[in-house]
N, C-alpha and C positions, 0 to 999 in steps of 0.2 A: 684583613677583616672581611668576612663574607656578609654582605648586606642581605637582609631578609626581604623576600619578595612580598609585594603587596597583593592581597586578594582583591580581585576585581573581575567582573563578568567578562567573559569572552566578547570580543568585538569592541570593547570600550577602553582598551588599554591605551595609555598615552604613548605616542611614538615619536622619535626624533625625525622620522621620514615624513616630511610634510608634502602636501599637494604642490605648494609653490616650488619646493626643491625639485620635485620630479618634472614640473613644467619647464624647468630651466636646463634639463639634461641635454646632452649632445649625442647625436646619432653618428657613430663611426661605421661607414659602409664600404670604403674602398681605400687601397693603399698601393702605391707604386714607387719603385726606385727610378731615379734618373739614370741615364747611361754612364754618368761619371762614377757610379758606385758609392756616392757619398750623400747625395741629396734625396731625402725621402719626402714624398708628397702624399697627403691623405685627404679624404673627404669628410667634412663635418656637416651634419644637418643641425642647424641652429634655428629653432622655431620653424618658420616657413621658408627659410633660406638655406641654400646649399653652398658651403664655403670650402675652397681648396686651401690647404695649408702646406707650406714647404719649409723644411728644416734641414740644414747641414748638420754634420756630426758635432754634437755638443753645443749646438746653437738653438736659440728659441725659434718657434715656428712663426712664419710670416703669412698673413692672409693674402691670397692672390687675386681675389675677385670680390672686392668689398661691395661694389655697386651692381654687379650682375650676378644674380643667383644661378647656380649650376644645378641642373637636374636632367638626367636622361629621360626623354619623353616618349619613347616607344613602348607601348603596352604599359606594364606596371613600373617602368623606369629601369634604373641600373645602367651600367656602362657609362659613367659620367665623364671620364677623362682618360687621356693617354699622355705620356711624356717621353721625350727623347732629345738628347743633346741640348738640354737647357730650355726646351720649348714645351709648354703645356698646351694641348688642344682639349678644350672642354665643351660640354653640351650646355647651352644656356636654357633657362626655363622658357625663354621665348621661342625655342625651336631652332636657334642658330648654333653653329659651331663657332667657337672663339679661339683665337691664338693669344697666348700669354707667355712671352719669354720671361724667364726668371731674371731677377735684378730690377733695375729701374725701367719699368714698362707698365703699360696699361693693356687690358684685353681689347682686342678688336675683332669684329666678326669676319669670318671667311666664307660663310654661306648666307643666303638670304633667309629671311624669317618666313618660312613656308613649311608646313608640316612639322614632323618631329624627328629628332636625331638621337643616336646612341652609339656607344662602343667605338669611338674614334681610334684608329690604329695608324700610327705614323710609319711611313716606309723607312727601311734601314738607311737610306740616303737623306732622309729628312725632307724630301721634296713633295711628298704626296700623303694624303690622308684618306683611308678607306673607312667607311662608316655605314651603319644601318640607318636607312631612311624610311619613313612611313608618312603617308598623307591621311592615314586612317582607313584607307581602302586598299591601296597598293603599297607593298613593302619591297624594297630593293637593297642591294649593296651599291653605294654611290662612292664616287671619288672626286676629290677637289685638291687643287694645289695648296700646299701648306701656308702660302702667303695670302691666299684668297684673291688672287688677281684675275682668276677666270671663273666662269660659272661651273658649278658642280655638274658631273655627268653620271648617267646610269652606267654601272659597271656589270652587275649581275642581276637578272630578273627571271621571273617565271615561276618561282615558288611562292607560297602564301606568306612564309615567314623566314627571316634570316637572323642568325645569332653567331656571336663569337668569331668574327673574322680575324685572321692572323697572317702576318707576312712571314715568308721564309727569310732567314737572316741575309741571304744573298739578294733578296728583292726580286727574284725571278719567278716566284710561285706564291700562291695565295690559297689558304684553306678556310673553310667556314662550315657551319651547320645550317641546314635548312629543313623545312617540313611543310606539309600542306594540311588544310582542313580535311577531315574532322579531327586529326590527331592533335594532341597537345605535346609539348616537348618532352614530357615524361612517358609518352606512349610509343612514339616512333619518329625518328629523325634520320637525316642523311648527312654523312661527312663527305664534302666535296673538295676536290683539289684541282687547281687550274694553273696553267703557265701564264705569266704576265709578260706582255709585249708592249714596248713603248712606241706609240705613234702620236706624238704630241702629248697626249694624256695616256695613262695606262689602259690597256685592253687585256681581256682574258681570252685564252684559247685553250684547246685540248682539255676542256672541263670533263672530269671523270669522277665517278662514284667510287669512294674508297671503302665505305662501310655503312651499314644501317639500312633500315627499311621501315615499313609501317608498324612493325611490332618490335623493333630493336632501337634502343635509345643510344645516341652518340652524344657525348658531353666533352666540352673543353679541348678542342684540338690545339696542339702546341708543336712548334718545331724546336728541336734541340739547338742550343746555341751554335754548335758546329755545323748545323745544317744537314746532318746525316739521317736524322730520324724525324718522323711525324708521329706524335703520340696522341692518345685519346683514351677516354673511359667509355665503356659500353655496358649495357645490361647483359648479364650472362647467367641464364638459369634463374635461380632464386635470388642471386646477389649480383655483383658487378665485377668487371675485369679491367685491368689497365693493360693497354695494348701499344706495342711499338711497331711502326712500319719502317722498314729499311727503304729509304727513298731511291736507292740505286737498284736494288733487286726486286722491290715490291713485297718482300717476305714480311709476314706478320708474326709477331711473337707476343704471347701473354706474359707479362712480367709479374702480375699480381692478380690473384682471384680469391680473395678471402671468403671464408664461409662464416656467416653470422655477423657481417659488417658490410656497410655500404660505402662506396667511394665517391658517389656523386649526389648532388642535391637536385630536387625538382627545379628546373630553370624558370622560375616565375619572373625573373628579371634578367636583363642583359648583364653580361660580364661576370657571372658567378664562376669562381675558381675553387678547386679543392686540392690542386697540386702545383708544383713549380720545379722547373729544371734548375740544377745548380749550374754555375757559370762554366764548369769544366766539362759539361755534358756527360759526366760519369755517374752522377748521383741525381736522384729525384726525391723531393720531399712531398709526402702525400698524407692527407687527413683521412682517417677512417671514422665512420659513425656506427657505433654499436649501441642500439636501443636508446639513442639520444645523447650518448656520452662520446665525445670526440677524443681521438688520440692522434699523435703525430709519428710518422714513420719515415725512414730513409731507405730508398731502394738503390741497389747497385746495378747499373745497367748491364755490365758484362757478366757478373756472376749470378745476378738475380737475388742476391741476399737481401733480406729485409730486416731492419733493426729498429727498435722503438727509441724515441727521443723523449726524455722527461720534459714536461711542460709547466713546471712550477704550480701544479694544482689547477690549471685552467681546464675546463671541461667542454668548452665550445670554441672552435677555431675556424677562422674564415680568411679567405682571400690571400693565400700565401704567395709571396713573390721574393725572388732572390736577386741580389745586386750583382754587378759585374765583379765585385771583390769577394763574393761568396757569402754575404750576410743574408739571413732569412728574416723577412718581416711578415707579420700577419696581424689580424685583429683577434684578440683573445678575451675571454670572459669566463666567469663561473657564477654560480648562484650568489656567491659572497664577494664578487669583484665586478664592478661595473666595467663595461668594455674599454679595452686599451689597445693602442697600437704598440706591439712589442717587437723586439729585434733579437735574434739569436746569432751569436758570432761563432758557433760551433762548440762553445763551451758554456757560456752563461747567457741569461736573458736580461735585457734592459727595457725599460718602459720609455717609449718615444712620445706617446700622447695618451691623455686620459679623457674620459667622457664626463667625469664628474670630479668633485673635490675629494672624493673617497674619505669622507669624514664620518661615516657611519660604521660603528663597530660591528664585526661579523656576528656577534651574538644576537643582533637584531635582524639578521638575514637568514631565512630558513633554507636548509639544504634539501634537495629533492631525494626522495627514495623511490626507486622503481617499484611499481605495484602491478599485479595482474589480477584479473577476475574472469569469471566465466559468464558469457552471454547466455541468454535463455536457450539457444540452440547448441550450447556446449563449446562454442568457439572461444579461445582465449583472447582477451582484450587487454591492452596495455595502457599504462599511464605513469605519471610522476606525481607523488604526493608530497606536499609541503605542510609540515605541522606548524602551529602557531609558534612564533619565536620572539621573545622579549625577556631580557634578563631581569626586568623590574617587576614583572607581574606574574601571577598564577591564578588559576580558576578551577573550580570543581566541575565535574561532569565532562561532557563532550562539547567540542567547539562547533560553532556554525561553520559550514564548509562551502566554499565557492567552487563549483565545477566549471572549469574553463574549457570551452570547445574551440579549438583552433580553426582558423580560416582555411581557405583553399578550395575544396577540402583536401586536395592532394598536397599535404604538408605534414609537419610534425612539431609537437612540443618537445623542446630539447633542454638539456641541463645548462642553461645560460642565465645571466642576470635578467630578472624581470622586474621592472619598476612597479607594475601593478601588483605583482605577487608580493613583493616586499612591503608595499604600502598596507596591504590587508593582513598579511600574516603577522606583521609587527604589532597590529592592533588586536590580535587574538582570533583571527579567522584561520581555518585550515584552507588548503587549496589543492584541488585535484586537477591536473592537466590531463585531459582525456585524449589519448591517441586511439581514437575509434577506428574500426575497420575502414580501410581506404587511406589511412595515414601511411606515410613513408617511414623507413627506418627499421622495418620488421620483416623484410623480404618482399619480393615483388608479388607473390600470391596474396599476401595480406593487403597490399596496396590495391589490388584488383577486386577485392571483395565488395567494394562499394559500387562497382559497375552495375547499372540498372537498378540500384537500391538506395540511392541518395535520398534521404527523407525517411528511410526505413531503418537500416541497421545502425546508422549514426545515432538515431534517437534511442534505439534499444541499448546501445553500448553506453550512452550517457546515463540512462535510467538505471541500468544494471550496475554501473560504477557507483552511483549514489547509494544504492542499496547495499553494495559490498562494503562501503565505508561504514555505514550504520551497523551492519552485522559484525564488523570487526572492532566496534567501539571507538572509531576514529571521528565520528560525526554525530551531531545532534539531529535526530530524524525530523524534528519540527523546525529546524533552521537551515535547510538546504537551499542553496542559491545556484542558479545556472546562468552563466555569462558567456557571450561569444560575439564575434564580429564577422560580417560578411557571410561566408558559408557557415561559420559558427553561429551567427545570429539566426540563420535559417533553422539550425538544429534546436536552438533555444526556443523558437516559436513553436516548432512541431512538438517538442517535448512538453511544453505547457499545454498544448492542445490535447495531446493524446494521453498524457498522464497528469491530470490535475491533482493537486495536493501532494505530489511527490516533492515538489519544490515550493518553498514559501514565496519566492520571488524570482524574477528573471530580469536580466539586463541584456538588451539586444543593441548592438552597434551596426548600423547600415546593413541589416540582415535582408536576405532574399525572402520575399513574401509571395511572389507570383511567378511561377516557372514559365508560364506562357509569355508574359510581357518581358521577362528578363531575357528571353531568347531574342526578342525584337529590339530591346533597348541597349543591351550590353555592348561593350567595345569589341573590336575585331578579334582580339586575342582569344576571348572566351565565347565567341559567337556559336561554336558547335560543341562546347564543353558538355552541355546537357545531353548530347547524343549518347555519350558513353556513361554518364552518371544516371540518367533517367530513361532515355530511349528517344527514338525518332518520332516526330509528329507526321501524320496524325495517329500512327499505330499506338503510341504510348500516351495518348490523351488521357486515358483513365488514370494512369500513374501521375501525370502532371496535375490533374485535379485533386487527387487524393493526397498528394504530398505538398501542395501549395498552401501555406498557412492562411492566406487571405480568404480562402473559401471555408475555413473552419474556425476562424478567430473567435466566434461566439462561444466556443467551448472553453476558452481560457478562463480560469477561476482565480489565478494567482496574480499578485501585483507585478506590473511590468514597466520597466523603464526603457525607452527607445531613444537612441542618439543617432544623428544623421548629419552629413555634410551637404550643403546646398549645391556644391560643384562636383558631386560624385557622378562620374560617367560610367562606372562599373555597376553599381547598384543605385540607380537614380532615386531621388527623394520620394518619388511617387510610390516606390515599394513600401517605404515606412509609412507614408501617409495613408495608404489603403488600410493598413493594419490599425493605425490610430483611429481612423473613422469607424472601424468595426468595434473597437474597444469603447469609444464614446457611445456608440449606439447601444451597446450591451451594458453600459454602466460599470465597466471593469476599471478598478483603480490603476492608473497609469501615469507616467511622466513622459513627455515628448520634448526633446530639445534639438532644434535645428541650428547648426553652426554655420555662420556666414564665412565664405572663402575657404571652406574645407572640402577635400575630395574624399577618396576612398582610403581612409586612415587619417587620423588627426595628427597634425604637426605643430600648429601654432601654440605658443606658450600659454596664451590666454585661454585657448580652448581646453588644453590639458588641465590647467588649474581649475576651470569651471567643472570639467568632467569628473575629476576625482572628488571634489567637494560635493557635487550633486549625488554621485553614486553612494558616497558614505552616508549622507543624510537619508537618502532613499532606503538604504538597507537598515539604518537605525529605526526608521518609522515603520517599515513594512516587515521587518524580520526580527530584530532584537527586541523592540518594544511592542510588537504586535501580539495579540492574544493567540 
């Protein structure tokens, strides 16, 4: 029997997806196999805590660090742990490295609590740990013995940043990625290779450049399990290439150079991976990103043949890793499946871990449709559109639509599960994820279109996207909303300033408001980001002033909600508070909520619960029920 849908206004539909449900969700960000080929360890973000979970084949998972929260602390984080021979080395939120053997054991620190650590890599003999260390000003590769009996030592220094260190399986070489200001890791990096000599503690010698420069990106160096090859991904023209280096002859060979798809992601955090060697050193599994939709491929090292692997409907794939027995594990999701840790045995997929109860029927979860539109200057802009989705309700006319502006700005909205998307589309809102110029995923030229124009073309692309939806009958012109965080919040503010009445309301999370002060206050990683996005000071002072929302906030005419964490060291609270002061002065309807103990991105369950409930009420009052 087919139940008749109830007629009810868009935005007011009852949904089984509650704010409390979303506040209890688990973040899955990393997964590794132990060297036994049987034990899988993954990272779960639970509210404000980071927990490592270990599970043998067919066994339930066991928490490894109940009392000590794990989190990589360099830059935006990532690179939380490594494992070898039954020993986990993980980054503590307190800035220490901890050793945690599997079985009956407790974590104990192996480095002092000073600075920040990330990406611990255990040597093949299990004796040493190389990791990325930062005190906020100086970044190095450091080394410490795996028992923590001696003080850590500086191993490699001289560059501004380090990422993705990796040991040769023989333990005699080390590779890593490094770069200097003003480059970002998606602008230009260097792949370095060094010999390792033992003199009490490991030392490096014969350090040489393998690939990369200020305009060439190098991503994820790896050694083949048999030690014959060094592999990496590099930018290559409009797209990317996968390269093998014969360590004996030094010869380089491109194994893959797809057109129309990317192989690497912008390295916002430590430890990002998009490929993995098989244990036999004959095959490599690699993820391709085509306009936000991921696919999985197998490359044959000798023949160069590339074949696709069916992934059971998943459209977003992360962090692939292969066990010594040949099983592939990764984190997978789609718009209708919350993130999972899944394992492929060469024939079938099984689920090793879930991030939610998976108790919401897919009919309540909207699927993205790729959309394109033309900016005012004729450039094609891209996005993903999600229509309202709820099997119990229907409505006449066009829905209110939330335009989401992703952060970064060098990032991308992709076809993955989005808690916030599902929350609102199941209530009758449409959702447009705008991949404005400067986004990744559409070729390197598209990514570079934002250079010197951040605050200009991102705003134009958002506004033209809103108008395109209205012209196609997909949105109610009088009920458009713009929402974004960080760099996305900056675009929200500028859009409301420059195009009043296009949007009925805006929601800004920890948005950049003052380009001058963000240059002074931001953390080291992004200290020179504005050089490429806006320009150098003092030459670009005019653009800094024209595109800083704080100097023009009096032009805002639409309701605005601002959310901020009081421990944000990327976009400090002063950025939001300057805007709020201007709104109060001008008498603009607004909401300001400062969350205690939150940084750049909200994690606490109580924060998320409050955020979803406040935003929904704000939109009801200022959009759905407003004249």
